[in-house]
N, C-alpha and C positions, 0 to 999 in steps of 0.2 A: 504494498500500500504505500509506503514512503516512498518507492520509485515511482509510482503514478503521480504522486503529488509534486514531484520535481519536474515532469513533462508539460510543457506548455505548448499550444498551438495556436496560430494566430487566425487558422480556419476554423469557425465553429462547428463545420460538418465532420470535419476530421476528429475533433475533439469529442463531439458528439458520439460518433461511431466507437472511439476508444472507450468512451464512458460505458455505453452499451455493452461491449465487449467484456469489460472489468465487472459491471454488474453483472452480468450471466455468470463470469468465473466464481463471484462471490456466491452467487444462488446456487452454483452447482456444488461448490465447496460446502456451503451450508446443508444442503441436502444430504451430502454423502457424510457429514458429521452426524447428522439427526439420523441417518440410516444405521451408522455404527450403534451410537448411543442407544435408539430404541432397540436394536438387536440383543445388546448388552443387557439392557434393562429386560426385556422378555424372556431372558436366560437367568442369570445370576438374579436379580432382584424378584423376578417372578417366583423363583425356588424359595426365597428368604421369606417373601410374604406367604406363601402356602405354609412355610413352617411356623412363622410367627401367629397367623392366623388361619387355620386349616378349615377347609370346607369339609362337610361330612365325609365324602370320599376320599381325603387325604387324612383323616385322623388316625386310622388304622396304619397306615404306612408310618407316619409321624411316631407313634407309640412304639412301632417295632425298632424304629431306630433308638428311640430312648431305651427300651431294653436291651439291645445289643451293647449300648454305650455303658450302661449301670454294670451288666453281666462282666464286660471287660475289666471295668474298675475292681468290680469283687474279685475276679480270678487272678488280678495282679496283686491284691493285697492278701489274697489267701494262699498265695503260691509260697510265700516264705523266700523269694528269690532277689527280692529288691529292698533298698534302704529308703528311696525316695522315687515318687512318680512325678513326671512334668507333663502337663496336658498344654501342647502348643497346637494353635488351631487358626486356619486360615479361612475368612469370607464366612460362608454360611456354616462351616465347622465350628466357628466359636460359638454360634447360638445353641449349636447341639451340645457344645462341651460346657457352656454355662448350664443348659438344663440337666446333663447327666451328673455334673458337680454336686447341685443342690438336691437332685435325688438321691444320689449314693451318700451324701454328707447325711441326709436324715437317717440313713440306716445306720452309719459308722458311728455317728459322734457320741454316743453314749458310754461314759466311763465304766471300768470294771467296779462292781459294788463292793467287792471284797477287797478291792487295792484302796490301800489307806495313803498313798502319797501325798503330800501336801499340794496345792495348788493356787499359789499366790498369785501367779501371772494372769490365769484366769479370772480371778476374782476382782483383780485391778487393772483388767486389761484395757476397759472402756474409759477409764479416769485417764490412763497412760497415753491412749489413742488420741482423746480428744486434746490433750495437752500438746501433742505433736501436730497434729492435722489441722490447719485453718482451712478456711475457704480455697486458698490458693496457696498450699505448702511450698516450701521451698524444697531443692533437691536434697539438702543435707536432712531436712525432715523427713520426707519421703524415705530416705535410705535407712534412718532411724526406725520408721514405722515396719519398715519391712525388716529390720532385723528383730524387732519386737515380734512379728509374725512367727520368724522362724523360732525364738524361743518358746513361742506359746505352743508351737506344734510339736516340739520336743517334750514340753510338760505334759501335753495331752498323751504323748504315747506312753509316757513314765505313769500316767494316770489308768493306763489300760485301753486307751481310744486307738483304734488300728487306723490310723489315717496318716497316709505316706505322701500325699500330695502337696507339694511344697509350692508348686508354681503352676498359675494358669497363665499363659503367654498367648495374646491374641494379634493379629495382624491383619488388616483389611476388613475389619469387623462391623457387619451392619447393625451391631448392637448401638452403635451411634445413633441410630434411627429408631431406637426400641419406643422412645416416648410416642412415636407416630403409629408404630406398628402393633404395640402391644397395650396402646391405650387411645382413648379419643381427644384427650388434652393433656397437658403438661401436668396440671394439677391432679388428673386422674393417675397418671404415672407415678407422681411422687406420693399419692396416698397408698398406691400399691407397695412402694418400697416400705413406707412406714408401717403399712400391715404385714409386711414380711412376706408378702407373695412372691417378691422377688428379692434375691440376696444384694445387699449393698456392701462397699467396701470403704471404710470398715463396717460391721454390721450394726443395723439400727437397734436401738436399745429399747426396752420396754420395763415398765415395773415390775420388780423381783416379786414372784409368788408369794412370798412370806414376808418380805418387807416391802411394803408399797414406797416406802421413802426412797429406796435404792433402784436407780434407773441402770439397768446392765443388758448384757447381750448374753449372760449365763445366769443360771439359777439352781438354787439347791434343790436337788429332788428329793425323794422320800428315802434314798440311801444316805443322805447328807453329804452327797457329793456334788461338786459344783459341775453342772451340764449345760454346755452352750446350745442355744436354742435352735430351731430348725433352720434359720437364716443367716446363722454364723458362720458359714462356710469360709468366708474371707477374713475370719480370725486367723486360722492358721495357714491359709493359702495365700500368696502373695500374687497379685493380679498386675501385669506389665503389658501394654498396649501400643503397638508400633502402627503408625499410619502415614502415607504419604499426604501432605496438606494440599487441599485444593488450589488451584490458580485460576485468573479470571477467563483464561481458554479453558475448554473442558478437559483438560488434564490432571494430574494428581489422581487421587482415588476417589472416585463416586461413591464407592461402596462404604469405604472404612473411614475413620475419624476419631477424635478423643472420644473417650467414654467417661472420665473423671466428672464431667458437668452434670451426667445422669445418673452414674452409679458411686459417687462419691470421691473425695478426695484422696481416699486411699489408693485408688489406681493409678499406676504410675504410666501417664502417657508419654510417648517417646516419637515425635515428628522425626522423620528419616528421609534420606534423599537416594537416588538411584545409586547403585555399586556400579557406575559407568563413569568415563571421562566427563569433563564437562559439556563438550561438544556432542558427543553421541548422547548424553542426557539430555540436553537442550531440545534435540529433535525428537527424543521418545518421549518427551513431556506434552510434545504437541498432538500426540496421537492419543484421542480419548480413549479412557479406560486402561489403556495398556499398564500403566503402574499397577494396577490391581493385582497383576500376576507376577510382579517382577521382585516381590520382597525377599526370594531366596535365589535370585540369579545375580551373576556377575559377568563384567566383560571381560572376555579372554585375554590373557597377558596384560591385564591391567591391576595395578597396587593402589588402591585408594590411598590418599593422604590420611594423615592422623587427623582424628575428629577434634576441632578446635571447641573450647568452651563458648555456649552461647549460640553455636550453630547446629544445624540439623546432622544427625550422626548418620554414617553410612549404613545402608539397611541390612545388608547382610552381616555386617560386623556386630550390629546391635542385635541382630537375631541371636547371634551365636553368643554374645555376652550374656543375654537376659534368659538364654535356656540354663545358665549357670551349670554347664556339664564340667 
């Protein structure tokens, strides 16, 4: 467009013909972009919509996916072969991962009633989390919160809770649109979080069953053991989310985005950049929705420079780092 702006013709007819050709080229390009985006939406986003709000024909299929996922987590925990489990999920897989986490957590969260191990971290977790997490916590505060989550997971293990999932890593996650897909308004989605229909990070608190003056995400059960509530999965499990920020052109990731604004300040959102040279990444960003499938890709024979403070991290390097292998 800048090239055309620099071209001037004395003859109006020539300029008019050039303008018509340029307008036609813009229309053709816009049509192509619209076609690509519509095809993408018809595929990826339609699948997400069917999972978020299934029609009657989709319910059995969604339940079968959930059951298979929960069975996988159950078998991993029962095998005795693993010290920790990491759930890394892309795109719609992150919605399924979120689902099976909350479902299996409700099954696994109860402590062993015969185990008398002290539980000071669980009893004081909410106060510690509130002290660390503000509306927009600093990176240092987020790191301390995630360290607290790790310690809580270890304490739960000593108390007889068989929970090995230390990390939930999402990238390109449509959960960034959960307030539109799981609710009819922002207020309704916030209410569902408060009512613990959907787990938040950190967990939402409720009045303790025995002491209504205490607001906690855990309670003393009938065996006088501290037990986290059914939506407290992100007490011991860290949630890290990677995404390509959107740009004015339909580049970036249309599907993914930040999750902390919806699910809580304990989610560690990491904006990332393509693992390609600046020149190649510039062109790739101009291709609508391409970024969505490039979180784990890297240009051959290319070594990305070190990440600088305050700048976006290299996508593949960030993915490897936050898997914490």
